[in-house]
PDB file of N, CA, C, O and CB in Angstrom:
ATOM      1  N   MET A   1      11.596  12.255  11.428  1.00  0.00           N
ATOM      2  CA  MET A   1      10.278  12.016  11.989  1.00  0.00           C
ATOM      3  C   MET A   1       9.532  13.331  12.211  1.00  0.00           C
ATOM      4  O   MET A   1       8.317  13.400  12.027  1.00  0.00           O
ATOM      5  CB  MET A   1      10.394  11.242  13.301  1.00  0.00           C
ATOM      6  N   ILE A   2      10.260  14.366  12.604  1.00  0.00           N
ATOM      7  CA  ILE A   2       9.623  15.669  12.814  1.00  0.00           C
ATOM      8  C   ILE A   2       9.051  16.186  11.502  1.00  0.00           C
ATOM      9  O   ILE A   2       7.954  16.744  11.471  1.00  0.00           O
ATOM     10  CB  ILE A   2      10.632  16.688  13.400  1.00  0.00           C
ATOM     11  N   PHE A   3       9.806  15.996  10.407  1.00  0.00           N
ATOM     12  CA  PHE A   3       9.317  16.472   9.113  1.00  0.00           C
ATOM     13  C   PHE A   3       8.032  15.756   8.719  1.00  0.00           C
ATOM     14  O   PHE A   3       7.106  16.374   8.194  1.00  0.00           O
ATOM     15  CB  PHE A   3      10.383  16.274   8.031  1.00  0.00           C
ATOM     16  N   LEU A   4       7.978  14.452   8.971  1.00  0.00           N
ATOM     17  CA  LEU A   4       6.761  13.692   8.659  1.00  0.00           C
ATOM     18  C   LEU A   4       5.575  14.255   9.421  1.00  0.00           C
ATOM     19  O   LEU A   4       4.482  14.369   8.866  1.00  0.00           O
ATOM     20  CB  LEU A   4       6.948  12.200   8.996  1.00  0.00           C
ATOM     21  N   ASN A   5       5.772  14.606  10.675  1.00  0.00           N
ATOM     22  CA  ASN A   5       4.690  15.192  11.463  1.00  0.00           C
ATOM     23  C   ASN A   5       4.223  16.511  10.861  1.00  0.00           C
ATOM     24  O   ASN A   5       3.024  16.787  10.834  1.00  0.00           O
ATOM     25  CB  ASN A   5       5.138  15.406  12.909  1.00  0.00           C
ATOM     26  N   LEU A   6       5.158  17.331  10.375  1.00  0.00           N
ATOM     27  CA  LEU A   6       4.787  18.599   9.744  1.00  0.00           C
ATOM     28  C   LEU A   6       3.985  18.369   8.471  1.00  0.00           C
ATOM     29  O   LEU A   6       3.028  19.093   8.198  1.00  0.00           O
ATOM     30  CB  LEU A   6       6.036  19.423   9.432  1.00  0.00           C
ATOM     31  N   VAL A   7       4.372  17.361   7.691  1.00  0.00           N
ATOM     32  CA  VAL A   7       3.629  17.039   6.469  1.00  0.00           C
ATOM     33  C   VAL A   7       2.216  16.608   6.815  1.00  0.00           C
ATOM     34  O   VAL A   7       1.257  17.033   6.172  1.00  0.00           O
ATOM     35  CB  VAL A   7       4.343  15.933   5.667  1.00  0.00           C
ATOM     36  N   LEU A   8       2.085  15.766   7.828  1.00  0.00           N
ATOM     37  CA  LEU A   8       0.759  15.288   8.220  1.00  0.00           C
ATOM     38  C   LEU A   8      -0.113  16.416   8.751  1.00  0.00           C
ATOM     39  O   LEU A   8      -1.318  16.435   8.502  1.00  0.00           O
ATOM     40  CB  LEU A   8       0.883  14.194   9.271  1.00  0.00           C
ATOM     41  N   VAL A   9       0.480  17.353   9.478  1.00  0.00           N
ATOM     42  CA  VAL A   9      -0.278  18.511   9.958  1.00  0.00           C
ATOM     43  C   VAL A   9      -0.776  19.328   8.774  1.00  0.00           C
ATOM     44  O   VAL A   9      -1.923  19.774   8.763  1.00  0.00           O
ATOM     45  CB  VAL A   9       0.588  19.389  10.897  1.00  0.00           C
ATOM     46  N   GLY A  10       0.077  19.525   7.784  1.00  0.00           N
ATOM     47  CA  GLY A  10      -0.330  20.265   6.591  1.00  0.00           C
ATOM     48  C   GLY A  10      -1.453  19.573   5.841  1.00  0.00           C
ATOM     49  O   GLY A  10      -2.382  20.226   5.364  1.00  0.00           O
ATOM     50  N   LEU A  11      -1.372  18.259   5.737  1.00  0.00           N
ATOM     51  CA  LEU A  11      -2.437  17.516   5.064  1.00  0.00           C
ATOM     52  C   LEU A  11      -3.743  17.624   5.829  1.00  0.00           C
ATOM     53  O   LEU A  11      -4.813  17.750   5.233  1.00  0.00           O
ATOM     54  CB  LEU A  11      -2.046  16.047   4.901  1.00  0.00           C
ATOM     55  N   ARG A  12      -3.654  17.575   7.144  1.00  0.00           N
ATOM     56  CA  ARG A  12      -4.861  17.665   7.969  1.00  0.00           C
ATOM     57  C   ARG A  12      -5.529  19.027   7.796  1.00  0.00           C
ATOM     58  O   ARG A  12      -6.755  19.117   7.739  1.00  0.00           O
ATOM     59  CB  ARG A  12      -4.522  17.422   9.455  1.00  0.00           C
ATOM     60  N   GLN A  13      -4.725  20.082   7.713  1.00  0.00           N
ATOM     61  CA  GLN A  13      -5.294  21.415   7.510  1.00  0.00           C
ATOM     62  C   GLN A  13      -5.944  21.524   6.144  1.00  0.00           C
ATOM     63  O   GLN A  13      -6.984  22.167   6.001  1.00  0.00           O
ATOM     64  CB  GLN A  13      -4.217  22.489   7.665  1.00  0.00           C
ATOM     65  N   GLY A  14      -5.345  20.905   5.143  1.00  0.00           N
ATOM     66  CA  GLY A  14      -5.905  20.952   3.805  1.00  0.00           C
ATOM     67  C   GLY A  14      -7.203  20.187   3.685  1.00  0.00           C
ATOM     68  O   GLY A  14      -8.024  20.483   2.816  1.00  0.00           O
ATOM     69  N   LEU A  15      -7.397  19.202   4.552  1.00  0.00           N
ATOM     70  CA  LEU A  15      -8.599  18.371   4.490  1.00  0.00           C
ATOM     71  C   LEU A  15      -9.611  18.737   5.566  1.00  0.00           C
ATOM     72  O   LEU A  15     -10.496  17.941   5.878  1.00  0.00           O
ATOM     73  CB  LEU A  15      -8.226  16.911   4.620  1.00  0.00           C
ATOM     74  N   LYS A  16      -9.491  19.924   6.130  1.00  0.00           N
ATOM     75  CA  LYS A  16     -10.352  20.293   7.252  1.00  0.00           C
ATOM     76  C   LYS A  16     -11.834  20.291   6.899  1.00  0.00           C
ATOM     77  O   LYS A  16     -12.676  20.121   7.781  1.00  0.00           O
ATOM     78  CB  LYS A  16      -9.965  21.651   7.760  1.00  0.00           C
ATOM     79  N   ASN A  17     -12.168  20.475   5.623  1.00  0.00           N
ATOM     80  CA  ASN A  17     -13.572  20.491   5.226  1.00  0.00           C
ATOM     81  C   ASN A  17     -14.128  19.099   4.957  1.00  0.00           C
ATOM     82  O   ASN A  17     -15.328  18.943   4.732  1.00  0.00           O
ATOM     83  CB  ASN A  17     -13.743  21.343   4.003  1.00  0.00           C
ATOM     84  N   CYS A  18     -13.277  18.103   4.977  1.00  0.00           N
ATOM     85  CA  CYS A  18     -13.713  16.737   4.677  1.00  0.00           C
ATOM     86  C   CYS A  18     -14.228  16.086   5.956  1.00  0.00           C
ATOM     87  O   CYS A  18     -13.475  15.929   6.917  1.00  0.00           O
ATOM     88  CB  CYS A  18     -12.550  15.899   4.062  1.00  0.00           C
ATOM     89  N   GLN A  19     -15.486  15.712   5.976  1.00  0.00           N
ATOM     90  CA  GLN A  19     -16.079  15.043   7.126  1.00  0.00           C
ATOM     91  C   GLN A  19     -16.756  13.777   6.641  1.00  0.00           C
ATOM     92  O   GLN A  19     -16.965  13.594   5.442  1.00  0.00           O
ATOM     93  CB  GLN A  19     -17.086  15.969   7.868  1.00  0.00           C
ATOM     94  N   VAL A  20     -17.098  12.908   7.571  1.00  0.00           N
ATOM     95  CA  VAL A  20     -17.748  11.656   7.222  1.00  0.00           C
ATOM     96  C   VAL A  20     -19.068  11.951   6.522  1.00  0.00           C
ATOM     97  O   VAL A  20     -19.869  12.755   7.000  1.00  0.00           O
ATOM     98  CB  VAL A  20     -17.975  10.781   8.478  1.00  0.00           C
ATOM     99  N   GLY A  21     -19.286  11.303   5.398  1.00  0.00           N
ATOM    100  CA  GLY A  21     -20.529  11.474   4.664  1.00  0.00           C
ATOM    101  C   GLY A  21     -20.526  12.614   3.666  1.00  0.00           C
ATOM    102  O   GLY A  21     -21.492  12.770   2.920  1.00  0.00           O
ATOM    103  N   GLU A  22     -19.465  13.422   3.626  1.00  0.00           N
ATOM    104  CA  GLU A  22     -19.393  14.528   2.672  1.00  0.00           C
ATOM    105  C   GLU A  22     -18.482  14.145   1.518  1.00  0.00           C
ATOM    106  O   GLU A  22     -17.572  13.331   1.676  1.00  0.00           O
ATOM    107  CB  GLU A  22     -18.888  15.821   3.357  1.00  0.00           C
ATOM    108  N   LYS A  23     -18.729  14.729   0.374  1.00  0.00           N
ATOM    109  CA  LYS A  23     -17.832  14.534  -0.758  1.00  0.00           C
ATOM    110  C   LYS A  23     -16.618  15.436  -0.583  1.00  0.00           C
ATOM    111  O   LYS A  23     -16.701  16.519  -0.004  1.00  0.00           O
ATOM    112  CB  LYS A  23     -18.555  14.827  -2.105  1.00  0.00           C
ATOM    113  N   TRP A  24     -15.490  14.961  -1.099  1.00  0.00           N
ATOM    114  CA  TRP A  24     -14.281  15.777  -1.023  1.00  0.00           C
ATOM    115  C   TRP A  24     -14.391  16.940  -1.986  1.00  0.00           C
ATOM    116  O   TRP A  24     -14.886  16.796  -3.103  1.00  0.00           O
ATOM    117  CB  TRP A  24     -13.027  14.938  -1.331  1.00  0.00           C
ATOM    118  N   ILE A  25     -13.932  18.074  -1.548  1.00  0.00           N
ATOM    119  CA  ILE A  25     -13.825  19.234  -2.427  1.00  0.00           C
ATOM    120  C   ILE A  25     -12.550  19.058  -3.250  1.00  0.00           C
ATOM    121  O   ILE A  25     -11.533  18.598  -2.732  1.00  0.00           O
ATOM    122  CB  ILE A  25     -13.807  20.588  -1.609  1.00  0.00           C
ATOM    123  N   PHE A  26     -12.606  19.425  -4.528  1.00  0.00           N
ATOM    124  CA  PHE A  26     -11.469  19.192  -5.422  1.00  0.00           C
ATOM    125  C   PHE A  26     -10.182  19.797  -4.879  1.00  0.00           C
ATOM    126  O   PHE A  26      -9.119  19.189  -5.002  1.00  0.00           O
ATOM    127  CB  PHE A  26     -11.762  19.765  -6.799  1.00  0.00           C
ATOM    128  N   ASP A  27     -10.258  20.979  -4.282  1.00  0.00           N
ATOM    129  CA  ASP A  27      -9.052  21.623  -3.747  1.00  0.00           C
ATOM    130  C   ASP A  27      -8.414  20.770  -2.666  1.00  0.00           C
ATOM    131  O   ASP A  27      -7.189  20.681  -2.592  1.00  0.00           O
ATOM    132  CB  ASP A  27      -9.384  23.010  -3.190  1.00  0.00           C
ATOM    133  N   ASP A  28      -9.227  20.143  -1.828  1.00  0.00           N
ATOM    134  CA  ASP A  28      -8.688  19.292  -0.771  1.00  0.00           C
ATOM    135  C   ASP A  28      -7.994  18.072  -1.364  1.00  0.00           C
ATOM    136  O   ASP A  28      -6.919  17.683  -0.906  1.00  0.00           O
ATOM    137  CB  ASP A  28      -9.803  18.855   0.188  1.00  0.00           C
ATOM    138  N   TYR A  29      -8.601  17.470  -2.376  1.00  0.00           N
ATOM    139  CA  TYR A  29      -8.015  16.300  -3.016  1.00  0.00           C
ATOM    140  C   TYR A  29      -6.693  16.665  -3.678  1.00  0.00           C
ATOM    141  O   TYR A  29      -5.715  15.926  -3.574  1.00  0.00           O
ATOM    142  CB  TYR A  29      -8.985  15.705  -4.049  1.00  0.00           C
ATOM    143  N   SER A  30      -6.667  17.808  -4.359  1.00  0.00           N
ATOM    144  CA  SER A  30      -5.451  18.275  -5.010  1.00  0.00           C
ATOM    145  C   SER A  30      -4.355  18.530  -3.977  1.00  0.00           C
ATOM    146  O   SER A  30      -3.195  18.181  -4.201  1.00  0.00           O
ATOM    147  CB  SER A  30      -5.731  19.550  -5.821  1.00  0.00           C
ATOM    148  N   TYR A  31      -4.717  19.132  -2.857  1.00  0.00           N
ATOM    149  CA  TYR A  31      -3.760  19.421  -1.791  1.00  0.00           C
ATOM    150  C   TYR A  31      -3.189  18.130  -1.220  1.00  0.00           C
ATOM    151  O   TYR A  31      -1.990  18.042  -0.956  1.00  0.00           O
ATOM    152  CB  TYR A  31      -4.424  20.246  -0.677  1.00  0.00           C
ATOM    153  N   LEU A  32      -4.042  17.132  -1.031  1.00  0.00           N
ATOM    154  CA  LEU A  32      -3.599  15.840  -0.515  1.00  0.00           C
ATOM    155  C   LEU A  32      -2.602  15.200  -1.470  1.00  0.00           C
ATOM    156  O   LEU A  32      -1.565  14.698  -1.035  1.00  0.00           O
ATOM    157  CB  LEU A  32      -4.798  14.906  -0.290  1.00  0.00           C
ATOM    158  N   CYS A  33      -2.904  15.210  -2.769  1.00  0.00           N
ATOM    159  CA  CYS A  33      -2.008  14.612  -3.759  1.00  0.00           C
ATOM    160  C   CYS A  33      -0.656  15.315  -3.786  1.00  0.00           C
ATOM    161  O   CYS A  33       0.382  14.658  -3.862  1.00  0.00           O
ATOM    162  CB  CYS A  33      -2.644  14.656  -5.144  1.00  0.00           C
ATOM    163  N   LYS A  34      -0.660  16.637  -3.726  1.00  0.00           N
ATOM    164  CA  LYS A  34       0.597  17.390  -3.721  1.00  0.00           C
ATOM    165  C   LYS A  34       1.419  17.046  -2.485  1.00  0.00           C
ATOM    166  O   LYS A  34       2.635  16.877  -2.575  1.00  0.00           O
ATOM    167  CB  LYS A  34       0.323  18.906  -3.775  1.00  0.00           C
ATOM    168  N   GLY A  35       0.766  16.944  -1.337  1.00  0.00           N
ATOM    169  CA  GLY A  35       1.480  16.611  -0.105  1.00  0.00           C
ATOM    170  C   GLY A  35       2.079  15.222  -0.153  1.00  0.00           C
ATOM    171  O   GLY A  35       3.216  15.022   0.274  1.00  0.00           O
ATOM    172  N   LEU A  36       1.330  14.258  -0.668  1.00  0.00           N
ATOM    173  CA  LEU A  36       1.836  12.892  -0.753  1.00  0.00           C
ATOM    174  C   LEU A  36       2.970  12.783  -1.763  1.00  0.00           C
ATOM    175  O   LEU A  36       3.932  12.050  -1.533  1.00  0.00           O
ATOM    176  CB  LEU A  36       0.712  11.933  -1.127  1.00  0.00           C
ATOM    177  N   ASN A  37       2.870  13.500  -2.877  1.00  0.00           N
ATOM    178  CA  ASN A  37       3.956  13.493  -3.861  1.00  0.00           C
ATOM    179  C   ASN A  37       5.216  14.114  -3.279  1.00  0.00           C
ATOM    180  O   ASN A  37       6.313  13.597  -3.494  1.00  0.00           O
ATOM    181  CB  ASN A  37       3.537  14.244  -5.132  1.00  0.00           C
ATOM    182  N   LEU A  38       5.080  15.206  -2.552  1.00  0.00           N
ATOM    183  CA  LEU A  38       6.227  15.849  -1.920  1.00  0.00           C
ATOM    184  C   LEU A  38       6.874  14.911  -0.908  1.00  0.00           C
ATOM    185  O   LEU A  38       8.099  14.804  -0.849  1.00  0.00           O
ATOM    186  CB  LEU A  38       5.804  17.161  -1.237  1.00  0.00           C
ATOM    187  N   TYR A  39       6.053  14.232  -0.116  1.00  0.00           N
ATOM    188  CA  TYR A  39       6.571  13.290   0.874  1.00  0.00           C
ATOM    189  C   TYR A  39       7.338  12.160   0.187  1.00  0.00           C
ATOM    190  O   TYR A  39       8.407  11.769   0.655  1.00  0.00           O
ATOM    191  CB  TYR A  39       5.421  12.716   1.727  1.00  0.00           C
ATOM    192  N   LYS A  40       6.808  11.636  -0.911  1.00  0.00           N
ATOM    193  CA  LYS A  40       7.477  10.554  -1.636  1.00  0.00           C
ATOM    194  C   LYS A  40       8.820  11.021  -2.184  1.00  0.00           C
ATOM    195  O   LYS A  40       9.812  10.299  -2.082  1.00  0.00           O
ATOM    196  CB  LYS A  40       6.588  10.042  -2.781  1.00  0.00           C
ATOM    197  N   ILE A  41       8.863  12.217  -2.762  1.00  0.00           N
ATOM    198  CA  ILE A  41      10.113  12.747  -3.308  1.00  0.00           C
ATOM    199  C   ILE A  41      11.152  12.900  -2.201  1.00  0.00           C
ATOM    200  O   ILE A  41      12.306  12.506  -2.372  1.00  0.00           O
ATOM    201  CB  ILE A  41       9.871  14.103  -4.006  1.00  0.00           C
ATOM    202  N   LEU A  42      10.750  13.464  -1.080  1.00  0.00           N
ATOM    203  CA  LEU A  42      11.691  13.659   0.021  1.00  0.00           C
ATOM    204  C   LEU A  42      12.149  12.330   0.604  1.00  0.00           C
ATOM    205  O   LEU A  42      13.316  12.182   0.964  1.00  0.00           O
ATOM    206  CB  LEU A  42      11.059  14.514   1.112  1.00  0.00           C
ATOM    207  N   LEU A  43      11.248  11.368   0.700  1.00  0.00           N
ATOM    208  CA  LEU A  43      11.613  10.053   1.219  1.00  0.00           C
ATOM    209  C   LEU A  43      12.600   9.365   0.280  1.00  0.00           C
ATOM    210  O   LEU A  43      13.562   8.752   0.743  1.00  0.00           O
ATOM    211  CB  LEU A  43      10.360   9.181   1.411  1.00  0.00           C
ATOM    212  N   ASP A  44      12.379   9.456  -1.024  1.00  0.00           N
ATOM    213  CA  ASP A  44      13.304   8.871  -2.000  1.00  0.00           C
ATOM    214  C   ASP A  44      14.681   9.515  -1.896  1.00  0.00           C
ATOM    215  O   ASP A  44      15.693   8.817  -1.954  1.00  0.00           O
ATOM    216  CB  ASP A  44      12.755   9.030  -3.427  1.00  0.00           C
ATOM    217  N   ASN A  45      14.733  10.839  -1.742  1.00  0.00           N
ATOM    218  CA  ASN A  45      16.017  11.531  -1.611  1.00  0.00           C
ATOM    219  C   ASN A  45      16.718  11.156  -0.318  1.00  0.00           C
ATOM    220  O   ASN A  45      17.943  11.040  -0.297  1.00  0.00           O
ATOM    221  CB  ASN A  45      15.816  13.040  -1.672  1.00  0.00           C
ATOM    222  N   PHE A  46      15.975  10.966   0.752  1.00  0.00           N
ATOM    223  CA  PHE A  46      16.560  10.591   2.034  1.00  0.00           C
ATOM    224  C   PHE A  46      17.190   9.206   1.945  1.00  0.00           C
ATOM    225  O   PHE A  46      18.244   8.964   2.532  1.00  0.00           O
ATOM    226  CB  PHE A  46      15.498  10.626   3.145  1.00  0.00           C
ATOM    227  N   ARG A  47      16.560   8.308   1.224  1.00  0.00           N
ATOM    228  CA  ARG A  47      17.077   6.940   1.091  1.00  0.00           C
ATOM    229  C   ARG A  47      18.355   6.892   0.267  1.00  0.00           C
ATOM    230  O   ARG A  47      19.161   5.977   0.440  1.00  0.00           O
ATOM    231  CB  ARG A  47      16.026   6.038   0.457  1.00  0.00           C
ATOM    232  N   LYS A  48      18.559   7.861  -0.628  1.00  0.00           N
ATOM    233  CA  LYS A  48      19.743   7.873  -1.484  1.00  0.00           C
ATOM    234  C   LYS A  48      20.983   8.343  -0.738  1.00  0.00           C
ATOM    235  O   LYS A  48      22.103   8.055  -1.159  1.00  0.00           O
ATOM    236  CB  LYS A  48      19.506   8.760  -2.688  1.00  0.00           C
ATOM    237  N   GLU A  49      20.797   9.061   0.364  1.00  0.00           N
ATOM    238  CA  GLU A  49      21.944   9.569   1.115  1.00  0.00           C
ATOM    239  C   GLU A  49      22.631   8.412   1.831  1.00  0.00           C
ATOM    240  O   GLU A  49      21.963   7.560   2.417  1.00  0.00           O
ATOM    241  CB  GLU A  49      21.505  10.659   2.130  1.00  0.00           C
ATOM    242  N   PRO A  50      23.962   8.377   1.789  1.00  0.00           N
ATOM    243  CA  PRO A  50      24.686   7.293   2.468  1.00  0.00           C
ATOM    244  C   PRO A  50      24.594   7.443   3.985  1.00  0.00           C
ATOM    245  O   PRO A  50      24.627   8.551   4.520  1.00  0.00           O
ATOM    246  CB  PRO A  50      26.165   7.271   2.029  1.00  0.00           C
ATOM    247  N   LEU A  51      24.479   6.323   4.650  1.00  0.00           N
ATOM    248  CA  LEU A  51      24.453   6.327   6.115  1.00  0.00           C
ATOM    249  C   LEU A  51      25.871   6.155   6.629  1.00  0.00           C
ATOM    250  O   LEU A  51      26.535   5.176   6.288  1.00  0.00           O
ATOM    251  CB  LEU A  51      23.524   5.206   6.671  1.00  0.00           C
ATOM    252  N   ASN A  52      26.344   7.087   7.441  1.00  0.00           N
ATOM    253  CA  ASN A  52      27.705   7.028   7.995  1.00  0.00           C
ATOM    254  C   ASN A  52      27.658   6.726   9.456  1.00  0.00           C
ATOM    255  O   ASN A  52      28.702   6.635  10.101  1.00  0.00           O
ATOM    256  CB  ASN A  52      28.456   8.330   7.761  1.00  0.00           C
TER     257      ASN A  52
END
């Protein structure tokens, strides 16, 4: 859960220029996609580990 919070903080920093009514800057969109892809990869790897 702590890692998820760190990912969300990173995404929020990357989207700091995005406000209501403004268009997204390409860099922010790219940063968001990279963060979500990283989160998905880590979540998939976490699910593969056996629970003891």
